[in-house]
N, C-alpha and C positions, 0 to 999 in steps of 0.2 A: 621492346626489350622482353626477353623471356623471364620466367620466374626463376629459373636456375641462375641466370645472370644476376637477377636481383638478389638472390640469396647470397651469391658470392660477394657482391658489392657491399652488402649490408652485414656480412659476417662479423666485421670488426665492431659494429655498433649495436647489434641486437641478436638475440637467439634465433636460430632457424627451427621452424616447426614443420612437421609433416602433416599434410592435409590428405585425408582419404576421400577420394571422389568416386562415387558409384553412379554411373549413368542409369537412369530409369526411363528408357526410351522404347519406341515401338520397333526395336530391333531384336532379333532372336538371340544373338550372341553379344551381350553387353558385358564388358569386363571392367573391373575397377582398376584405378590407378592411384598412385601416391605421388604427391608433389611437395617439394620443399618450398617453404614460404616464410617470409618475415612478417612482423606485425603490420608493415606498411603496404603489403600486397593487397590489391583490391579484388573484389569478386569478378569484375570484368576481365582483369588480367588472368585470373584462374580459368574462366570460361574459355578465353582465347587459347590458353595453353592446352587445356584438355581436349578441345575440339581438334586442335592440330595433332596432338599426340595419339588420339584414337581415330584419326582420319574420318571425322564426322562431316556431315553435309554443312558447309559453312554458310549456305544460303538460308538456312533456317535460323530461327531465333531460339536462344537457350537462356535459362535462368539457373542460378545456383540456390539450392535450398539446404538449410541446416536441419538435420534430423537428430532429435534428442533420443528418448527411449525408442527402442525398436518398435516400429509400427505406430509411433506416437506423432507428436506435433511436428510439422514442417514449417520453418520460418523462411520465407522467400527473401533473399538478399538483394538489395539494390546494387547496381553496377559499381557504385563507389563505396559500398560497405566493405569492411575489413574482416575476412573470414577468421583470421587468427584471433581477433578480439572475441569472437564467439567461442572459439576453442578454449580461451582462458577462463570462460565462465562455466565450463563443463566440470564434472567431478574429477577427482584426481585419477581414478582408474581409467576414465575415458580418454585421458591424454596419453596414456600408454598404448602400446600395440594391442589391438583386440579385434575380434571378429565382427562382421557387420551385423550378425544376429543380436549382439549386445547393444546395438544402437550407437548414437553419437558418431555421425559421419556426415558427409555432404552428398547431396543428390544433384545430378545434372538433369534438369527437366526441360522438355521441349515446350515452347510457348506458341499458342495459337495466334492467328492474325488479329483476333479481337482482344488480345492481351491476357486471356485466361490461360491456365496451365493445362496441358494435355496429359491427364493422368492415365496410366496404362490399365488401371483396374476399374474403369468406369463401367465395364460390362457387368461387374459384380452388382453395381447399383441397379442396373436394368433387371438382373435376375431377381434381386430382392423385391423390386416393384412387381414383377410378374408373379412371384410367389404370393405376395400379399393380395394381389388382385384375384388369384385363384382361390385363396383362403376366404376372401370376402364373398365370393360367389358360391361358396360351398363345395367346390371341387376338391379341396384339401381339408382333412380333418384338423380342427384346432389343436394346438399343442396343450397337453394337459397341464393345468396349474401354472401356465406361463402368461397369464393375462398381463398385458403391459399397462393397463389402466384399471385402477381399483374400482372405478365406477362400473366396469363391465362384469364384476363378480356376480354370479347368480345368487349367492347367499352372502350377506354382508354381516360378518361378526369379527371380533378382534382376532379369533383363531384363524379365520380364512385370510384376513389381511396379513397376519404374521406368516402364515404358511406360504402365501404368495411371495412375500419378500424373501423368505428363506430359499424357496425353490429357484427364484430368479438369481439370487446371490450365488448359489452353488453353481450356477451356469455362467458366472461372471457377468451377469446383467445387473449392474448396480443402480440403474435408474428405473424409476417407475412413476407413472402419472397418477394423479388423483384429480381428474379433470384437467385444468390448466396449471395445476401445481405440480412441481417436480420434486420427487423424493429421491435423495442420493444417499446411499449407504457406503460409508468409507471402508474400502477393502484393505487399507494400510499396505497397498501394493499398487504399482503403476500397471495399468491395463492398456493394451495397444488399441485404443478406440478414439484417439484424438488427432488422427492424421488429417491433413487438409482434404483428403478424399472423402472423409466423413463430413467435413464442413461443407464441401460442395454438394454432398448428397442431401443435406437438410435445407439448402437454399430454396426459398419460396415454397415451403411446404407447410400445410396446416398441422398443428399439433395433433398427434395420434395417427397420422398417415404412415409414419415410419417408427422404428424402435425408439423408445424414450431416450433422450440425450440432452445434455446441457447445451449443445450447439443448437438444438431446436428452439430452446428458450431464447437464446441470443438472436437467432434469425427472426423469430416472431416479434420480439421486442423492437428490433431494428426496422422491420417492414411496417409494423404498426405505427411507429414514430413517423415514418415517411408518409404513410397513407393518411393518417389522421392529423399530422402536423401537431402532435401533442407529445410533451416530454414523457419518457418512460423511466421506470426504476425497477431494479431487480434486487429484492431483499433476500439475503442468504442468512438463515438462522440455524441454530443447533448448538449442542453442547461443545465444550472445549474438547478438541481432538476429533471432531466429526468431519473435518475436511473442508471447512469454509474457505480458508486461505487459498487452497489449491483450486477450488471451484472458481474463486474470483479470478485467478490467473488465467484459467481456461476461457472465462467469459470475456475478459479484456482482450485477449488474443483474438477471439472470434469477432468481437464487435469492431475492432479496428481493421481486421482482415476483410470483413464484409464491405467496408467502405473503400478499401484500396484494391479490391479484386485480386487478393493474393500477395500483393507487395507490402512490405513493411514500411509504414509511414514513419515520419520523424517522431510523431507522438508515440507510436508503438515501440520504436527503438529506445526512446527515453524511458518509457514505462518498463521495458525489458531491463534496463539498467537500474531503474528506481526500485524495482522489486527486491533484489538482493540487498540493496542499501537499507531500505526500510526494515527488512527482516533481520538484518544483522544488528541494527540499533534498537529495534522494537520487539523482537521475538526472543524467547528463552525456552529452555527445556523445563517442563513441569512433569508432575506425576502422571498426567493424562495424555501429554502430547510432547513429542520431541522438538516441535517447532511451533510453540504456542504464541499467538499474537497477544502481547500484553498491552495493546492499545487498539482502539477501533479506527477504522478508516472508511471513508466514503469517496469513491473514485467516480467522478462525473466526466464522461466523454462528451464533448460538444461537437455538433454536426451542423453543416450548412443545410439549407432546405433540399439541396440535391443529394444529400446523403454522404458527402465527403467530410472527413474528420477535420474539425476546425482547431481543436485544442483539447486540453483536459485540466482538471484540478483535483488535488488530493486534500481532503480534510481529515484531521486526526482528532481522536477523542480519548481523554483520560489515560495518559501514559502511566503505567504502574511504577511510580518512583520508589516505593518502599522496597521493591525487589533489589534495588541497587545496593542497599546496605544490609539486607537480611533475606535469607531464603530458607524454605522448609527443607526437610530431609529429602534426598533424591531429586532435588531441583537445583537449578543453576541460575547464575546471573545472566545478563544479556549476552548474546552470542559474541558480540564484537570484542569483548575483553579477551575471550579465549582465542579468537582469531588473531588478535594483535600479539598476544604474549607468545603463542606457539608458531606464528607464521612470519614474524619479523626477521629480517636479515641481521647479521652481526652489526653492520653499520647502523641500521635502524634501532637495534637494541641499545646501542651506545647513545644515539641521538635522543631517544625517548626515555633513557634511563630505566629500561625494562628489566623485570625479574621473572621468576617462574610463578605460575598461578598459586602454588602453595605458599608463596611468600607474602600474599596479600590477604589481609583480614576480610575484606569484602568478598573474597572468592572461596575461602577455605574454612568457613565457620563450621560446616557440618560434613566436610570431606566429600563434597558433591562432584568432584572432578575426577575423571578416570583418564589415566595417561594413555590407555590403549588407543584412543581415537585421536591422538596427537597429530598423526600424519594427515588425517582428513581435515582437521582444523587448520593445519598449516596451509593446505591447498585452498581452504575457504578464504583465507586472508588474501591470497593472490586473486581469487575470484572477486572478492569485495573491492579490491583496489581497481580491478578492471571495470567493474560495474560503476564505481564512483567516477571513473574517467568518462564512461559513456554518458553519465548524467551531466558532466561538465565540470567536475572538480579536478583542477589541475594539480600538479605535484606539490606545490607549496601549500595549497589549501588542505590537501590530505594530511600533510605533515602537521599542520596546525591542529587539525582535528585529533590526530593521534597523540599530540602533546597534551591536549586537554584530557583525553581518556587516561593517560598515564598519571596526570595530576590527581584525577578523581580517585584512582586506586591508591595513591600515596596518602590521600586524606584519610582513608580507612586505617592506615598504619600509624596515625598520630595517637599517642597514648598519653593519658593524663594520670598524674599522681598527686596525692594530697601532700601539702607542705605546711608545716606549722612553724610560725615565727612568734614565739611568745604565746600569747592567747589568740593570735590571728591565724586564720586558716586560709591558704591560697592554693593554687594549682600550678604544677610544673608540667611542661609539655616536653615530650621526648619521643623517640630518640633524636639526637642532634642531626644525624645524617639524613633522616627523613625530612626534617624541617629544611635543611639546606637544599635537598633535591626539590622539595615542593615549592619553595620560594623561587628556585631557578626555572621550574616548569611554568609557574604562573607569572613569572617576571615581576614579582612584588618584593618589597624589602622584608627581610627576615624578621626584624623586630616588630614591624607592623602586623605581620602574619601572626606572630605569637600573641600580640596584644588582642587582636580580633578574635582569636580562638579561646581566650581565657577571660576576657573582660567585656563588659557592655557599657555603653555610654547612655546615660539618661539625662534628659534636659528637663529641669523643673523651672519654677518661676524665678528668674534672675540668676540661676546657676546651672552648671553642668556637672553631673556626678559620674564618676567612673567606678563601677561596682564589679567585683569578681563573680564569675559564674560558680555555681555549685558543680559537683562532679557530673551529676545527671544533666544539668543544663549545658555544660560544656560539650558532652557527648552528643546531645541533641543538636547543638549549634554546628558541630563538625559534620554530622550526618545530613543536616538540612542544607549545608553549603554544598555537599557532594550531590545531593538529589536535585537541588535547584540548578546547579551548573550543568548536570547531565540533561535535565529537562530543557534548559535554554539551548543546549547544543542540538537536541532532537528537533526543537522548533525551528532552529536555523536551517537544519538539513531539509526539513519539509518545505520551508520557504524557498530554498534554492531549487528544489525539485519542481515546485509549482512554477517557478520562473522559467525553468527549462521547458515545461509543458505549455507555457503561455504562447498564444498566437498574438503578436503585437498588432495585428490588424483589428483585433477586438477593441483596441483603444483609439484606432484611427477611423474606423468605419462603423456606421450604424447598420449592421446586417443582422437580420433575424436568425437566431441560432436555436436549434433543438438539442436535446441532451438525453442520454441514457446514463443513469446513475447506478452504480453497483455498491451495495452496502455489505462490508465485511466487518462485523463488529463482534466483540468478545462474546463467547457463548456462555450459557448458564453454567455457574460453577458452584460446587458444594465439596469443599475440602475438609479434612479433619479439623483444621483451624481456619475459620473464615473471619476476615477482618473488614475494615472500611472499604478496601478495594472490591471485595466480593459483593459487599452491600450495594455499591454503585453499579457494578457490572450487572447484577441480577435485577436491579431497578430498570436498567436500560432494556433488559430482556422482557421485563413486564410491559414496558411501553411498546416494544415490537410485537409482543403477543396481542396486546390490545389493538394495535394497528391491523394485525392479521384478522382478528375477530371482527373488527369493524367492516372490513372489506369482504370477508368470506361469509359472514353470518348476518350481522345487523343491517348494513346498507343494502345487501342483496334482498333480504326479506322485506324490508321497508319498501323497496322499489316494487316488489311484487304486489304488495298491498295497495300502494298508491296507483298502480296501473289497473287495479281491479281484477287481477289474475287470481284464480283460486289457488290457495296455498295453505299448507299446514306447517306452522312454525316448528323448527327443530331447536330443541334446547341445547345450549352450549355453556361452557364454563366462562362466566364473565369475570374478568380479573380487575374491574375498575375499582372495587373495594380495596384491593391490595395497593393499587396505585395511590388512592386517596390516603391510605394509612401512611405511606412513605412521604408524599409530597404536598398534600393539601394543607393550605393555611387555615388556621394558625397552629394546629396541633399535629401536623405531620411530623414524622420522625426527623426529616431533614431540617425543619424549622426549629424543632426542639433542640436539635444538635447545635444549630447556629446560636441559639440563645445561650446555651450552656458554654459554648466556646467563647462567648463575650464576657462571661462572669469571671472575674479574677480568681475567686476562691472555689470555683466549681471543680468537681472531679469526675472521673468516669463513673464512680458509684452514684453520685448525685444525678448524672445523666441517665443511668439505667433506672433509677428510682422514678424519675420524671416520665420515662417511657412507659413504665408499668402503671403509674398513676393515671395517665391520660388514656391508655388503650387496654385497660384490664379486661373490658367486656368485648373487645373486637375478636371476631372469629379468625382474623388473619394474624393476630398477635398472640403468641403463646408465651406465658411467663415461665420462668425457671425457678428452682429453689432459691431461697433468700440469699444463701451464701455463694451461689454460683454466678460469676460475673459474665453473664451471657443472656441473650434473648433469642427467641425463635419466631420466624415469620413463615406463614403458610403461603408460599409462592404458587404460581400456576403449575410449576414443575415439581412441587413437593416442599416439605419442610426443610428449612436451613437454619442451623444454629450459628449465631454470630457472637464472637468474643468481643466484649465491650472495650477491652484494653486498646489504648492508643486511638480510639475514635476521635476524641477531641483534638489530640495532637496532629493527627493526619488531616483533619478538617481545616486546621490553621497552620499548615506547614510552610511558614514564611521564612525567608532568609532575612536575618537581621540587617538593619541599615549599616551596622559596622562592617559586616562582610561585604555588602554591596560597595561601600566606600573603598574597602581594600581592593576589590577587583577593578574598580574604576581607576585606581591609581596604577594599575599594571602597565608595564612598558609594552605589553602585547596588544596591538591594535585589534587583533582577532578576539581576544577575551573582552576587551572593552565593547566591541560590537555585540557580543553575545548577550551582555547584560543591559544593553541600551533599551530604554523604554519604548522608543519609537524608531523602527528601522529606517524610516524616511529621514528623520532628523539626523540619525547617525551617519547615513549616507551623505547628506548635505555637508555636515561638518567635516567628514573625511575628504570630500571633494575640495572644500575650501582650504583645508590644511595642505592638501597636495598642491593646490595652485600657489599658495603662499611659499611653500618650499621650492617650487619650480622657479618662481620669481626671484627668491633669494639666491638660488643657485646661479641664475643668469646674472644677477647684479654682482655677486662676488666674483664670478669668472670675468665679467666685463671690467671690474676694477683691477684685477690682476693683469689682464691684457693691457689696460691703459698704463699701468705702472711700468710694465716691461717695454711698452712702446716709447715711454718717456725717457728711458735710459739709452735710447739710440738704436734700438733693435730695428733693422730694416723691415719695411712693410711691403708685402707683396701686393701688387696692383692687379695683376691678371687674376681672373676668376678660375677656380679649379673645382672640378666636380667633387661632391661630398665623399664619394667612394675613395678618390685619390687622397683627399685630406685625411681620411681615416687610416689609409695604408701608409701614409708618409711618416717619416720619423725625424724630420728636420725640426730644429728648435723653434723656428718661427711658427710652426703649426701646433705646438703643444698646447697653447691656451685654448684653441678651438676644441682640441680633443678633451681637455680638462672640462670645458664647458659641457661638451656632449656627455662625458662620464657622469658629471654631477646631475645633469638632467635625467640620465638613465637611472641613477640611484634614487632620485626623488620619485620617479614614476614607479620604480620597483617597490618602494615603500608604500605607495598608495595601492599597488597591486597586491602586496601581502595582506593588506587590510581587507581587500574585497575579492579574494579568491582568484588572483591572477588575471582579472579582467583586462588590464591595460597591456597585456602581452601583444595584442594585435597592434596597439600603438607603437610598441617597441619594434615590432617587425617592420612596420611601415617607415619608421624613422631610420632604421638601419639600411633600408634600400635592398637591392638585390646583391646579396653577398655571395660567397663561394658555395656552390652546391655541396651538401654534405651527404646526400643519399640519392639513390636513383629515382625516388618519388618526385623530386623537384622537376623532373622533366615533364611531369603531368601538372601543368599550371593550375588547372581547375582543382585537382586534388590537393595540391600544396596549399591553396587558399583555404580549402575546407578544413584541412587538418590544423593549420597554424593560426588561423583567425577564429577564435571562439564565436559562436553564433549567440544571438539573444543576449547581448551584453546588458547588464543592469543599468537602468537609468531611473530618474526620479518618477517619471510617469508610470513605468511598468511596475516599480516597487509599490507605488500608491495603489495601483490596481490590484495587486496580489494581497496587500494588507487589508484592503477594503473587503475583499471577498472572504477573508478569514477573520474578520473583525470579532466574530462571536467567540473565538477561541484565543483569549489573551491571558490565559491562566498564568503562565510562567512570568510574563512581563509584569503583571500587576503584583505578583508575589515578591518580585525583586525590588519593588520601589515603595516601601512603606513610609517614606518621608513625605509622600503626597498627603494633602489635607484630607482627602476623602479616603476612608479606610477601604482596602480592597475587599471584594466579596470572598466568601469562604470557598473552599474547594468544592463542596457540595453545591453551592449556589451557582458557581461557574459551570459545573458539570450539567446541572439542570438547564442552564441557559443554552449551552451548546447542543444538548439533546433536544430541546424544544426547537432550535433552529433546524436540526436534522429532520424532526417530525414535520415541520412546516414545509421543508423541501420535498419530502416524500408525499405529503398531502396534495401537492401541486402536480403530481405525476401519476400516470396509470401504472399500477404495480403488477409485477410478476413475483411469484414466491418460489424459493427453493429451500426445502427442508433437508438439512444434512443430519444423518443418523450415524452414531458411533456403533460399529459392529461388535466391538468387545472392549473391555477395559484394560487388557494387557498389551494392546497395540500389536497383536499377532496378525499375520497375513491371512486373509481369506478365512477368518474364523467368525462364525455367526453365533452370538450369545442371545438365545431366545429371550431370557428374562430382561436383559439390559435393553434390547431393541423394543420389547413390548412396553417397558416402562417409559421410554421416550415417546412411543406412539400414543400412549395414554395421556401424558401431560400436554402434548401438543394438540390434543383434540382431533386426532387423525380420523377416528371413526365418525365423529360428527361432521368433519370436513367432507368425507367421502359421501355421507348421506345427503348433504345439501348439494354437492356437485352432481350426485347421481339423480336426485329428484328434480334439480333445477334445469334451466334451459341453457343449452350450450351456446346459443347465438342469439343476439338481440339486435334489432334494427329500428331506426325511426322509419316512419312510413316512406319518406323519400329515399332513404338508403335501401329499403326493401325493394322499391320499384327499380332503382338503379341496378341492384344486384342481379335481379332475375328477369329484367325486361327482354333479354335475348331469347328467353324460353316462351315468351307470351305473345299472344296476338296483339297487333297494334291498337286494337280497340279497347283492350283491357286497361282501364284507368282507375276506377274506384278500388280501394284496397280489397274489399270483399270479392270483387271480380278477379283481382290478381290472385288471391288465395285459392279460389275455386279453380281457376285455369291452371295454376301451378300444381295443385294436388291431382287434378285429372291428368296432367301431362306426365307427372313422375310417379303416379299411382302411390301417393304417400298416405300414411295414416293421419287422419285429421286430428286425432288426439295428440299428435306431436306438435301442434301449433296452437298458440293462444294469441288473441289480439287484445292489447290493452288500450288505454286511452291515447297514448302517443307512440307506442312501440309494438312491433311484431316480434314474438319470441318463437324460436324453433327448438324443439327438445332433442336431447340425446336419446337415441333409441335404446330401450331396455334389451339386454342380450337374449331374453327368453321370448321376445315378441316375434310372431311369425310374419307380420306384415312388414313391408319395407319401411325403414326409418329414414331419417334425413339428417345429415350434418352439414352445417353451412360450409361453403367452399372457402 
């Protein structure tokens, strides 16, 4: 069936979109064409239509690729992928008619017999290689001030490093090496250097052979993992707004594409959808960044030994909950609220009881919303819904999520007023319509909601007391309820994403897997007002800086000494003292904070006094004037002043048991699931509840059928197919239809609780009904679209929970009725951070340093002072010195023999003979090699040396 026919057949049920297809083939005259298509049309159908329309050679194989920015990434679509789904993730302007030069279109590429893509510009790669070869041989003069590796600079100073960055940046070269470390300067503009042609160019190349690029880091990490059979990790660090999140996206795309040889795997498609979902719920606009990650994430891609992707997992760290109830000037709440309020249809606005952003206290405290970008936000909502569908959230699940978001916004509109009855003071909650709407959204009783928001229950010896809140306590309880509910929702979303990324074979087979982890964690922050969140974020950056120092300086120099290699130590800034100041027991700031948080009569002033008393003499702790409620820490990146206000409250940001009890009484199974302590227990109870309801439905329908049969109703003896029973309208078949309907309602109830998982069961029970669209002619595709994959079960849920056991922050804070008091926020953050550092320590690291080019987020603007400041506190000068003076390749004796045996005579066996033969063969400088006790090291040649140097292949 043609796509035109498909569009006509589906016009009644779905919108028709126009796909712009541009062939990129080895033909001189390639013309673009436009095809109408619905959401259900596959890439395979598009390819067949285009090849016929353009009279292309049908004996060849073709693939369809999605192109985003012009000259940028290309995502190869599988034959069963849906191109319109990709279109719905594009920006609003890209869905309108536009030229090919603006990007966002589809390419028809020719595929080689080995499965690789036949790119038309491969000759450019050959020209670049030939140019570099001539440059290395001295036939071409080197480009002035365009050194691609800082280790090659003839004169090493801060000024020469800064000038190198600036010169390269002005030529749109945003990547530079410092040995094996990649420095990336954020241009605040997309550059056309992420095309798969570039990805192909960097395959199986040593670092430094081609122009610096993030794809080169991904390729080296992937091949190192396969060669050494050792886990790898890529640590991305930098300030807020330096481009870490975008770098992570490029890395994940490249790492999965390397495994699939250009084809998007199921893992990559899920991550493609998970990215916009996590950004919508976890990112916000800040003064430094329009899309700042307000949580940290570690994405671990798992591989089989042969290099194929096995699965992936996302771990999150410290969601900034305080942003939900309060934002600074020129900042916003989380993106998803604005997407929902400005993008919802009229029917959705009615269902979710939505207003305008200005009508919500949590969004309009400092007038941080501009109506001018309303159209873009409206499109982002459609993009979000499409991304949620790609991850596996079906329609009912999405509606449940949006209902919770609406309830959170209405919580902020709850207002308290003092009420005096005689000498007693109490609180009134208003407005009435807000309480009515809130109770309806949460599906709780109105009187119980009011009681939970105004009074607390305290159990003493032998009696239960009900005490009213003060005004401040009531506001804190309201905000705590909103923050905990949002955090629980975010945790639930991450859990579902992890389940979509899970390969169930991991639970069934004992197969050795390797992994590459990509760490995208919040950057160092210094705002006009820094609070508890910035304190935790900057502590995490201190730990990462320490990890960087350990690998680049300390461990490297210790290994030189242990090997007996001549070496002059390079001094570097050791930040272990700052880490001990914050976390070392028993006087670390975190531990003092926990102590004060447990004292009933402690205040933030007593906490500050204890800080000053314990650390008055520390060079990392700087006191402030007596009356100023703040303290200063000397971080590796500079001094930061923290306001002590709300430190204790944020460290014990618990939801009171009264609020938990209220939510557990909700008629919404989804809300009850969000606040459940153990996801596995909640799942088991819901399964049991669904089974009981199904049995009750069968029993009731059977009794009704028996009563009607007893009244003399004739009984049919012959058997009739279930499809005919469903279509029949005779009175004798009504009991069976009623039984079927009750069973369907029971299963739907279970489905609503667990994200529509049983829809596949509903489809199978219904049998083969009347086709409602042209897609049903494709049986394989119908099964793929209608039956969700990776349905949740107890085993898979246990597996996911076990892998993320270290991050139980939200769940423990929701259940204070447990005998054991939950750990503080700071204690749990330290535990999750320690788990992260343990994971990183078991892998070989690669480092990417992201640099913010300017503070105003201007395109291609280089601020010398800001860039130099970042280079100083990251220790870039010292890093280049150790990389420049150190040895670029090291081998054990056996590895050395294996690497170079092809160049040597067969008789050369002892190491010294190997060295002599190798140096005579290649005419190498003997000063470029040193033999240690167990290893051979080959040095990076200095740019001013006349003799030939040697870099390991």
